[in-house]
N, C-alpha and C positions, 0 to 999 in steps of 0.2 A: 827259668822262669817266665812262661809264656802265658800267664794268667792275665786276662784283661779285666779291668776294674770299672764299671760304670757307676758314677754317684748320682743320685737323684734326690734333688732338694726342692723346696718350694713352699709357699704359705699353704696351697692346696694342690690337689691332684698328684702329689707324689707317690702315694699307695697304689691308685690305679694304674698309673704309668708304669710302676716298678713291674705289677703283674703283665702288664701288656709287653713291655720290652723283654721280660723273661720268656713269657710265651714265643714271641717272634723268634728270638735268638736262639731258643732251644730247638727250632728246627734244623739248625746249622751247628751249633755249639754245644757241649755239655755246660749248661747254664745252672748256676744257683742264684737264688734271690734271698735276700734277708727276710726270715720268717715273720708273719703276723705283723706286729708292731714294735718290733726290734728297729728301734732307729735311734737309740742311744749309744754312746760310747760302750758301755757294759754290754747291752744287747748284741753289739756288732762284734765286739770281740769274743762273745761266747759263738756266735754264727760262725765266724772264721775258724774259731778252735775246733767245733763240733761237726762243721758240715763241709768245710772244704776239702776236697780230696785230690790226691795228686793228678786226676783226670779231669778235674774242673778247668774249664776254658775260660769262661765269664763268670764275673762274680757281679751281681746287680745289688748295691747298696743304698737303701732309703736312708736319708740323713734328715733327722729332726733337729730342730733348734728352738730354744727358749731365750737364749742369751749369745752376745758376741762371743765369738770363739768356738761354739759348739760344733759348727760344720768343719772348722779347722781342726778340731780335735779328732773327729770321726776320720777325716781325709789324712790325718798322720797315722792312723791305724791302718787303712786300706790302699791308700796311695793311688787314687784315682787317675786314670789317664783320660777318661771321658766323663762328662758330666750334662746333666739336664738340669736346667732352672726352669722349673714348669710355671711359676707364678711368684709375684710378690704382691703382697697385701697387708693389712693393718691387723694380721694375726698377733697374738702374745705381745700386745703393747704394754701389757701391765709388768713384763719383764724387759722387753727390749727399749721401752721408752719413746722411742721414735721410729718412724718408717725407714728414717735413713739408716738406722742401726740395723732393721730388718734387712735392706738392701744390702749392706755392707756384709752381713752374716751369710746371706745366700750366694754371694759373689765370692765368698771364701772358697766355694767349690771351683769357681773359674779360676781364681788365682793358683790353687794347687794343679788344674789340669794343664794351665799354661806352663807352670814350673815344670811338669813332667812332659812337656812337648806334645800334649795331647789336644783335644779337641771340645770344645763346650757348645750345646745345644740350647739354644736361645729361644723361648716363646716370646717372639717380638711383639704379639698383641697385646702384651703387657707393657703399658707405658714405662713403668719403672724399669723394667728390663730393658726395653728400647733404648732409653736414654742414658743407659751405662755403658761405658766403654770398655772394652776388655781388649788389652794388647796382646793376643795371641790367636790361635785358630778358632775362629766361631763359625757356627753353622745356625741360621735362623729359620725359624718354623712358624706358621701361623696362618692368617687368612687373608693377608694383604699381598698386594702385587710383588712387592719387592722382597718377600720370604724365599729364601732358597728352596725350602720344602713347603708347598702351599696347599692348604685344604680347601677345596673348593666344590661348587655345585652341591653343597649340603642340602639333603632333603630328609624328611622324615617319613617313613612309611609304616605299614603294619608291622614291619618285622624290625622296626629299628631305624638305624641311621644309614644313609648311603652317602658316600662323598667320593671325590677324587683327590688323590695327592698328585700334584706337578711337582716336577724337579727337571728345570731346564726343558728337554723335548719329551721326557718320559712322563706318562700319564698312569696312575695305578687306580682302578676302580675297587672301592671297598664297600662292604656291608657289614654292619655289625649290629648285634642285639642291643649294645650299650646306647643310652640316649645322652643327648645334650652336645652342645657345640664343645664343652670343655672336653669331652671324650674324643671327639674329631681331633682336637689338637694333642690330647694325649697319644692316639694312635699315629698321628702324624709325626711327632717326635721320636717314637719307636720304629717307624718306617725309616727315619733320617739316620738313625742310629745303625739300624741294620744294613742300610745301603753303605754307609760309611765303613763298616766293618765287613763288607764284602758279601752280605747275603743277596744272592741275585733275585730271587723270586720272592723278595720280602713283601 
């Protein structure tokens, strides 16, 4: 069973990130992403049953959450080895009650990846994410100096966004029709995942 499972959760940015990750990884792998807004346990069970084929190599699962334990429940179904936490913010506070509960729930994904000896990709531009310790393999991405994968020289042109992703001494020049710093970050997370999975010219 060589299926690699990547979970994506966050208060925002997870759907765009899912599409970008799926797109980049499908250059090298037979990749499946969860359809549309299938980000609940029932939707994901359906996606797994109906869409995963023997030849599927990578499954990218968007994980939505409104309550503590929601992400864990999805992780129990798909067993992720890799995870991306795109953001943490005061979403769904009516059900979560506190930002701490939101953080705890998003990091259920990190806990599962650590348990599976995997790697968690963290948007450390987000203060809540930056301040949370994970006892396992993590890869940071963002716009600050100390990120493992850094989006820099972000400029807006007529055709969208141009920026560089730096990782150690490697630099990757990118241009996208998508706008907004958040999309630079989403793409940077996808590049980080692709590199970690061995996609050379991500």
